[in-house]
N, C-alpha and C positions, 0 to 999 in steps of 0.2 A: 549600533543597533542591528539586531538580527531581523532579517525579513522574515514575515510570516509565512508559512509553507501551508498551502491549502490541502484539507482533509476533510473528507465527507463524514457524516455523522455516522454512517455504518463503520467507516475505518477508525473513527476515533473510539467507538464503542469496543471494536475488536481489540485495539492497543489497551484500553482500559482493562478489559477482560484478561489478557495476556499478563498485565502488570500485577492485578490483584493475584492470579494464579502463582507467579513468581513470588511475589512477597509472602503470601499467606500458606502456600503450599510447599513449593520447590526449596525456598530459602530455609524454612524450619528443618525440612528432610535434610538438606546438607548439613546443617549445624548438628543435627544428631548423628550422622554418619561420619562427621570429623571427630566428635567426642567418643564416639565408639571405637573409632580407629586408633585414637590416642591412648585408649585404655589398653591397647594391644602392645604397648611398649614402643621399642626403637623406631623413632620417626623417619630415620634416615632410609631403612629399608621396608618401610610400610606402603605398600603399593595403593590399599585402600584410602590411606591418609593423602597420599599425593593425588589421587584420582578425585577425592571430595574436595581437594583444595582448589584443584583445577576447575571443577564443576562450579565451586562457589565464585571463582574469579570470573568464569564466564557469565554465570547468573547476575552478579553483581554489575557487569558491564552491560548486560542486556536492560536491566531494571534502569540504569542511568541513561540508556539510549531512548528507551520508551518515554521516561521522564522529560527528557530533552525534546524529544518530537511533540510531546503534547503540550509543552510550555511554549513551543514555537509555532503551534499549530492555529490556523484559522479555520474553524470548523464550519463548513458550509452545509445548510440545510437546503437542498436543491428544491424541495416541495414548498419552500416558503418564498420562493424567488419568482418574480414575473419576468420570464426569459423573453416574452414577446415573440415566441415561436422560434428563437435563435439557438444554436448550438452553444451551451455555456459549460463550465466546469460541473461536474457531477451528472450531466445528462447523459442519456442512454441513447445512441444514435444507430440506426440501421443504415447501412449504405451498400450499394451495389457497385461492384467493379464493371465498369463500362465494357471493357474488352471481353471479359470472361463470363460476365452476368452473374458471378458468385455473390451472393448476398451475405453479409456478415452483420452482427450487432456488437457494438462495443460502448463501455461506460467509460467516461473520461473522469479519472481520478487523480488523486496526489501521487508523486513518484513513489512514496512507501507503500502505497495500497496496489500499485500495478502488478497484474497478473495476467499473463496472456492466455493462459488456460481457463482462467475464470473469464475471459473477455473483457478485462479492466485494463485500459492502457493509460499511460501516464500523460498527464497534461502536457509535458515537454517532448512526447513523440512527435514525429512528423506528420502522422495522420491527425492527431489531436490538433496540433497547430493549424493544420489546413482547415479543419472543420469549425473551429471556434469562430463564433460570429455569423455562421451560415445559417440558411433556412431549408426547409424541405423543398426538393426538387432542385436545388442548387447543385453544381457539378463542380467539385474541387480537383485540383492537381497536387500530387503528393510526389515529392522527389524521392526516389529509392535508389539504392545501389544499382539495380537493373534498368534504371530509366524511369521517366515520368509515368505514374499511373493517375487515371482519372476514375472518380468514384461519384456517383449520384446519391444524395441523401433521400432515403425514402421515408424515414420517420424520425421523429425526435420525442423522447419522453423524459419527464422529470420525475423520476421516483426514488 
């Protein structure tokens, strides 16, 4: 049995939209490109044909990947959970570095949704693991390669 992978509602919607685009726009465009390239004759030295076949292979792999992720996903709607003021999967947490006083906000998301530029961190990351189950004003210690860092939880949102 495959373990269910947590995914936010937004993350699941994003994957569904990408899947729709790949199946309804990209796939037909590739099929057209392959048939046009075939019409040009000799396939051994036909760069357009080989490029289109490679793109087709990549696209079909991505479609299978997304379908697999969605079928193994446990989609969690953070807005419908009573978290009792604790940090849980999907929560948006504002934390302050005790030493530097830098304040940063992260949303804790599934592995496939993590994007540090978007301030979305994986549930498996050291910071997320330290924050899970904690409350506002709690101080957590995160082990980093450069030593332990302490953060205070300033706020928790379930959006």
